[in-house]
C-alpha positions in Angstrom: -28.6 -10.0 1.3 -26.3 -9.4 4.2 -25.5 -13.1 4.5 -24.7 -13.3 0.8 -22.4 -10.3 1.2 -20.5 -11.8 4.1 -20.2 -15.1 2.3 -18.6 -13.7 -0.9 -16.2 -11.2 0.8 -13.3 -13.6 1.2 -13.5 -14.4 -2.6 -13.7 -10.8 -3.9 -9.9 -10.2 -3.9 -9.0 -13.5 -5.7 -11.6 -12.7 -8.3 -10.2 -9.2 -8.7 -6.7 -10.6 -9.1 -7.9 -13.1 -11.8 -9.8 -10.5 -13.7 -6.9 -8.1 -13.6 -4.6 -10.7 -15.0 -7.0 -11.6 -17.8 -7.9 -8.0 -18.8 -4.6 -6.3 -18.1 -4.6 -4.2 -21.3 -8.1 -2.8 -20.5 -6.9 -2.1 -17.0 -4.0 -0.1 -18.2 -6.4 2.1 -20.2 -8.5 3.0 -17.2 -5.7 3.3 -14.7 -6.4 7.1 -14.4 -9.5 6.3 -12.3 -7.5 4.7 -9.5 -6.7 8.0 -7.6 -10.4 8.9 -7.5 -11.3 5.5 -6.1 -8.6 5.7 -3.4 -9.8 9.3 -2.6 -13.3 7.9 -1.9 -12.0 5.0 0.1 -10.0 7.4 2.4 -12.8 9.8 2.8 -15.0 6.9 4.0 -12.2 5.8 6.3 -11.4 9.2 7.8 -15.1 10.0 8.3 -15.5 6.8 10.4 -12.8 7.8 12.9 -12.6 10.7 15.2 -9.6 12.5 13.7 -9.0 14.7 16.7 -8.4 11.5 18.8 -5.5 10.3 16.6 -2.2 10.1 18.5 1.3 9.0 17.6 2.6 5.8 19.3 5.8 3.8 19.7 4.5 1.5 17.0 4.5 4.4 14.5 8.2 5.1 15.4 9.3 1.5 15.0 7.5 1.2 11.6 9.2 4.4 10.4 12.6 3.2 11.5 12.2 -0.2 9.8 11.2 1.4 6.5 13.9 4.1 6.5 16.8 2.1 7.8 16.2 -1.4 6.3 15.5 0.0 2.8 18.7 2.0 2.5 20.7 -0.6 4.4 19.7 -3.4 2.1 20.5 -1.3 -0.9 24.1 -0.6 0.3 24.5 -4.2 1.4 23.5 -5.7 -1.9 25.5 -3.2 -4.0 28.6 -3.9 -1.9 28.1 -7.6 -2.7 27.9 -6.6 -6.4 24.3 -7.7 -6.7 22.5 -6.1 -9.7 21.6 -2.5 -9.1 18.1 -3.2 -10.5 17.5 -5.7 -7.8 18.9 -3.5 -5.1 16.8 -0.6 -6.2 13.7 -2.8 -6.3 14.2 -3.8 -2.7 14.9 -0.2 -1.7 11.5 0.8 -3.2 9.7 -2.3 -1.8 10.7 -1.6 1.8 10.4 2.2 1.7 7.2 2.2 -0.3 4.4 3.9 1.8 1.6 1.9 3.4 -1.4 1.4 1.1 -4.0 4.2 1.4 -6.7 1.6 1.6 -5.0 -0.4 4.4 -7.9 0.2 6.8 -10.2 -1.7 4.6 -8.7 -5.1 5.2 -7.1 -4.5 8.6 -10.2 -3.1 10.3 -12.3 -6.0 8.9 -10.1 -8.3 10.8 -10.1 -6.4 14.1 -7.3 -3.8 13.8 -7.9 -0.5 15.7 -9.1 2.1 13.1 -7.3 4.9 14.9 -3.9 3.1 14.8 -4.3 2.3 11.2 -5.4 5.8 10.2 -2.6 7.5 12.1 0.1 5.6 10.4 -1.6 5.9 7.0 -0.9 9.6 7.4 2.5 9.4 9.1 3.9 6.7 6.8 3.0 8.6 3.7 4.4 11.9 4.9 7.6 10.1 6.0 8.1 8.7 2.5 7.4 12.1 0.9 10.4 13.4 2.9 12.8 10.5 2.9 12.3 9.1 -0.6 13.6 12.2 -2.4 16.7 12.2 -0.2 17.4 8.6 -1.0 16.8 9.1 -4.7 19.3 11.9 -4.9 21.9 9.6 -3.2 21.5 6.3 -5.0 20.5 7.4 -8.5 23.4 7.2 -10.9 22.3 10.1 -13.0 19.8 12.0 -10.9 17.6 14.2 -13.1 15.8 15.8 -10.1 17.1 17.7 -7.1 15.9 16.9 -3.7 13.4 19.8 -3.7 12.1 18.8 -7.2 11.7 15.2 -6.0 10.0 16.3 -2.8 7.5 18.5 -4.6 6.7 15.7 -7.1 6.1 13.3 -4.2 3.8 15.8 -2.4 1.9 16.4 -5.6 1.5 12.6 -6.0 0.6 11.8 -2.4 -1.0 15.0 -1.2 -4.3 15.1 -3.2 -4.9 11.4 -2.5 -4.0 11.4 1.3 -4.3 15.0 2.4 -7.4 16.2 0.7 -9.8 13.5 2.1 -8.2 14.0 5.5 -8.9 17.7 5.6 -12.4 17.3 4.2 -13.3 14.7 6.9 -11.8 16.9 9.6 -13.8 19.9 8.3 -17.0 17.8 8.3 -16.4 16.6 11.8 -15.9 20.1 13.0 -18.6 22.0 11.1 -21.0 19.3 9.6 -21.1 16.3 12.0 -24.4 15.1 10.6 -23.0 14.9 7.1 -19.9 13.2 8.4 -22.0 10.5 10.2 -24.1 10.0 7.1 -20.9 9.3 5.0 -19.4 7.1 7.7 -22.3 4.8 7.6 -21.2 3.7 4.1 -17.6 2.7 5.2 -18.4 -0.9 4.3 -18.4 0.1 0.6 -14.6 0.7 0.9 -13.9 -3.0 0.5 -15.6 -3.2 -2.9 -14.0 0.0 -4.0 -10.7 -1.4 -3.1 -11.4 -4.6 -5.0 -12.0 -2.3 -8.1 -8.8 -0.4 -7.5 -7.0 -3.7 -7.1 -8.4 -5.1 -10.3 -7.2 -2.0 -12.2 -3.8 -1.8 -10.5 -2.9 -5.4 -10.9 -3.9 -5.4 -14.6 -1.8 -2.3 -15.1 1.3 -3.8 -13.5 0.9 -7.1 -15.5 0.6 -5.0 -18.7 3.8 -3.2 -17.7 5.7 -6.4 -17.3 4.6 -7.6 -20.7 5.6 -4.3 -22.3 9.0 -3.9 -20.6 10.1 -7.4 -19.6 11.5 -8.5 -22.9 15.1 -9.5 -22.6 15.2 -9.0 -18.8 13.6 -12.2 -17.7 16.6 -13.2 -15.4 16.4 -9.9 -13.5 12.6 -10.2 -13.4 12.8 -13.7 -11.9 15.1 -12.5 -9.1 12.9 -9.5 -8.4 10.0 -11.9 -8.1 11.9 -14.0 -5.6 13.0 -11.0 -3.6 9.5 -9.5 -3.5 8.1 -12.8 -2.1 10.8 -12.9 0.6 10.3 -9.3 1.7 6.5 -9.7 1.6 6.9 -12.5 4.2 9.5 -10.5 6.2 7.4 -7.3 6.4 4.1 -8.9 7.2 5.8 -11.1 9.8 7.9 -8.5 11.5 5.0 -6.1 11.4 2.8 -8.6 13.2 5.5 -9.2 15.8 5.8 -5.4 16.4 2.0 -5.0 16.5 1.7 -7.8 19.0 4.2 -6.0 21.3 2.0 -2.9 21.2 -1.4 -4.6 21.4 -2.5 -4.7 17.8 -1.0 -7.6 15.8 -3.2 -7.2 12.8 -2.5 -3.4 12.5 1.3 -3.9 12.7 1.3 -6.6 10.0 -0.8 -4.6 7.6 0.8 -1.3 8.2 4.3 -2.7 7.4 3.3 -5.3 4.9 0.5 -3.8 2.8 2.1 -1.4 0.4 0.8 1.2 -2.0 2.1 -0.6 -5.1 0.9 2.1 -7.5 3.1 4.8 -5.7 6.0 2.3 -5.5 5.9 1.6 -9.3 5.6 5.3 -10.0 8.6 6.1 -7.8 10.8 3.4 -9.4 9.9 4.4 -13.0 10.3 8.1 -12.3 13.5 8.2 -10.1 15.3 4.9 -10.5 15.8 2.1 -13.1 12.3 1.5 -14.5 12.7 -2.3 -14.4 13.1 -2.1 -10.6 9.4 -1.4 -10.5 8.7 -5.0 -11.3 9.5 -5.7 -7.6 6.4 -3.8 -6.7 4.4 -5.5 -9.4 5.1 -8.9 -8.0 4.7 -7.6 -4.4 1.2 -6.4 -5.3 0.2 -10.0 -6.3 1.8 -11.6 -3.2 0.4 -9.2 -0.7 -3.1 -9.5 -2.0 -2.9 -13.3 -2.2 -1.9 -13.2 1.5 -4.7 -10.7 2.3 -7.2 -13.0 0.6 -6.0 -16.0 2.7 -6.2 -13.9 5.8 -9.8 -12.9 5.1 -10.7 -16.6 4.4 -9.0 -17.8 7.6 -10.5 -15.0 9.7 -14.0 -15.9 8.3 -13.5 -19.6 9.1 -12.2 -18.8 12.6 -14.7 -16.1 13.7 -17.7 -16.7 11.5 -18.8 -14.9 8.4 -20.9 -12.4 10.3 -17.8 -10.9 11.8 -16.5 -9.8 8.3 -18.2 -6.5 8.3 
C-alpha cells in the first residue's frame, strides 16, 4: 500500500487540476468547504513542528520586502506607462498575495525545513493583513472601505484559517503533548487534503472566468501572460534567495506558492473584480509547476523519499 501511495503522489495534483476544470460548476457550489480543509491541513502542519522553536530569519525579511515593494512598485510603473489598470491591479495582487496556507505540504515533501516554512506562513499572512489594506486605500479609484475596515476584513478572513490552528497546536504542545503527537502522525494526509482543496479552488476560479470573462478576453489574455511571467519570476527569485540562506526549496515555495483563494477574494472585494483573473491563471501555473517538481523529485531521489 505504501509503495502504491508513493507511486501515485506525483500524479495527484494533475488529476485534481483536470477534475477541477471538468467539474467547475460543481466546485463552485462546494467552495464553502475550502476553509475547513485548509484549517485541518494547518493543524496537522503546526502539530508536526515545535512551535516554540520557530525563529525569524533574514530570509523572512527579504521575502517580505519583495512582496511589499515589488507589488506596489510594479503597479505604479505600469500605470505610469498607461498600461490597463486591471492588469496593474492583477499584478499588485499576484505579488502581494500571501503564501498558501498549505505551502508546507509540497515544500516539506521535497526537503524544505518545516520550521522555516511554518514561520513564514505565519509572518507572510500577518504582513499581508497589515499592508494590503493600506495599498487598497491608496490605489482604489473609489475606495469603499477605510484602512481599519479593510484591515478588519482581512483579519476576519485570514485569522480563523491561520491563527486558530496555530493556537490550538500551541495549546496542545504545552498542555496535551500526547494528543499533539497523535495528530502529528497523520501529517501525511495533508497532501491529499490539499489535492481536494486544489480541485475545489481551481474549479471555482474557472467557473468565475466563464461567468465574468465575456467581453474582456483581451484583458484576460494579458492577465494570463503576466501571471505566467510572475509565476516564473517569483519561484525563481525565491529559490535564489533560499539558496543564499540554505534552503532553496523553502525560498521558492514561500515566494512562489500563493493563496489564490485569498488573492481572488482581495481582488473582487477591494479592486476591479476582473483583476482576480490573474490569480485564477496563477493557480493553474503554480500547481502545474508543483506537479512537475514532485515528478522530478521522485525521479531524482526515488519514490520512497516522497513521504
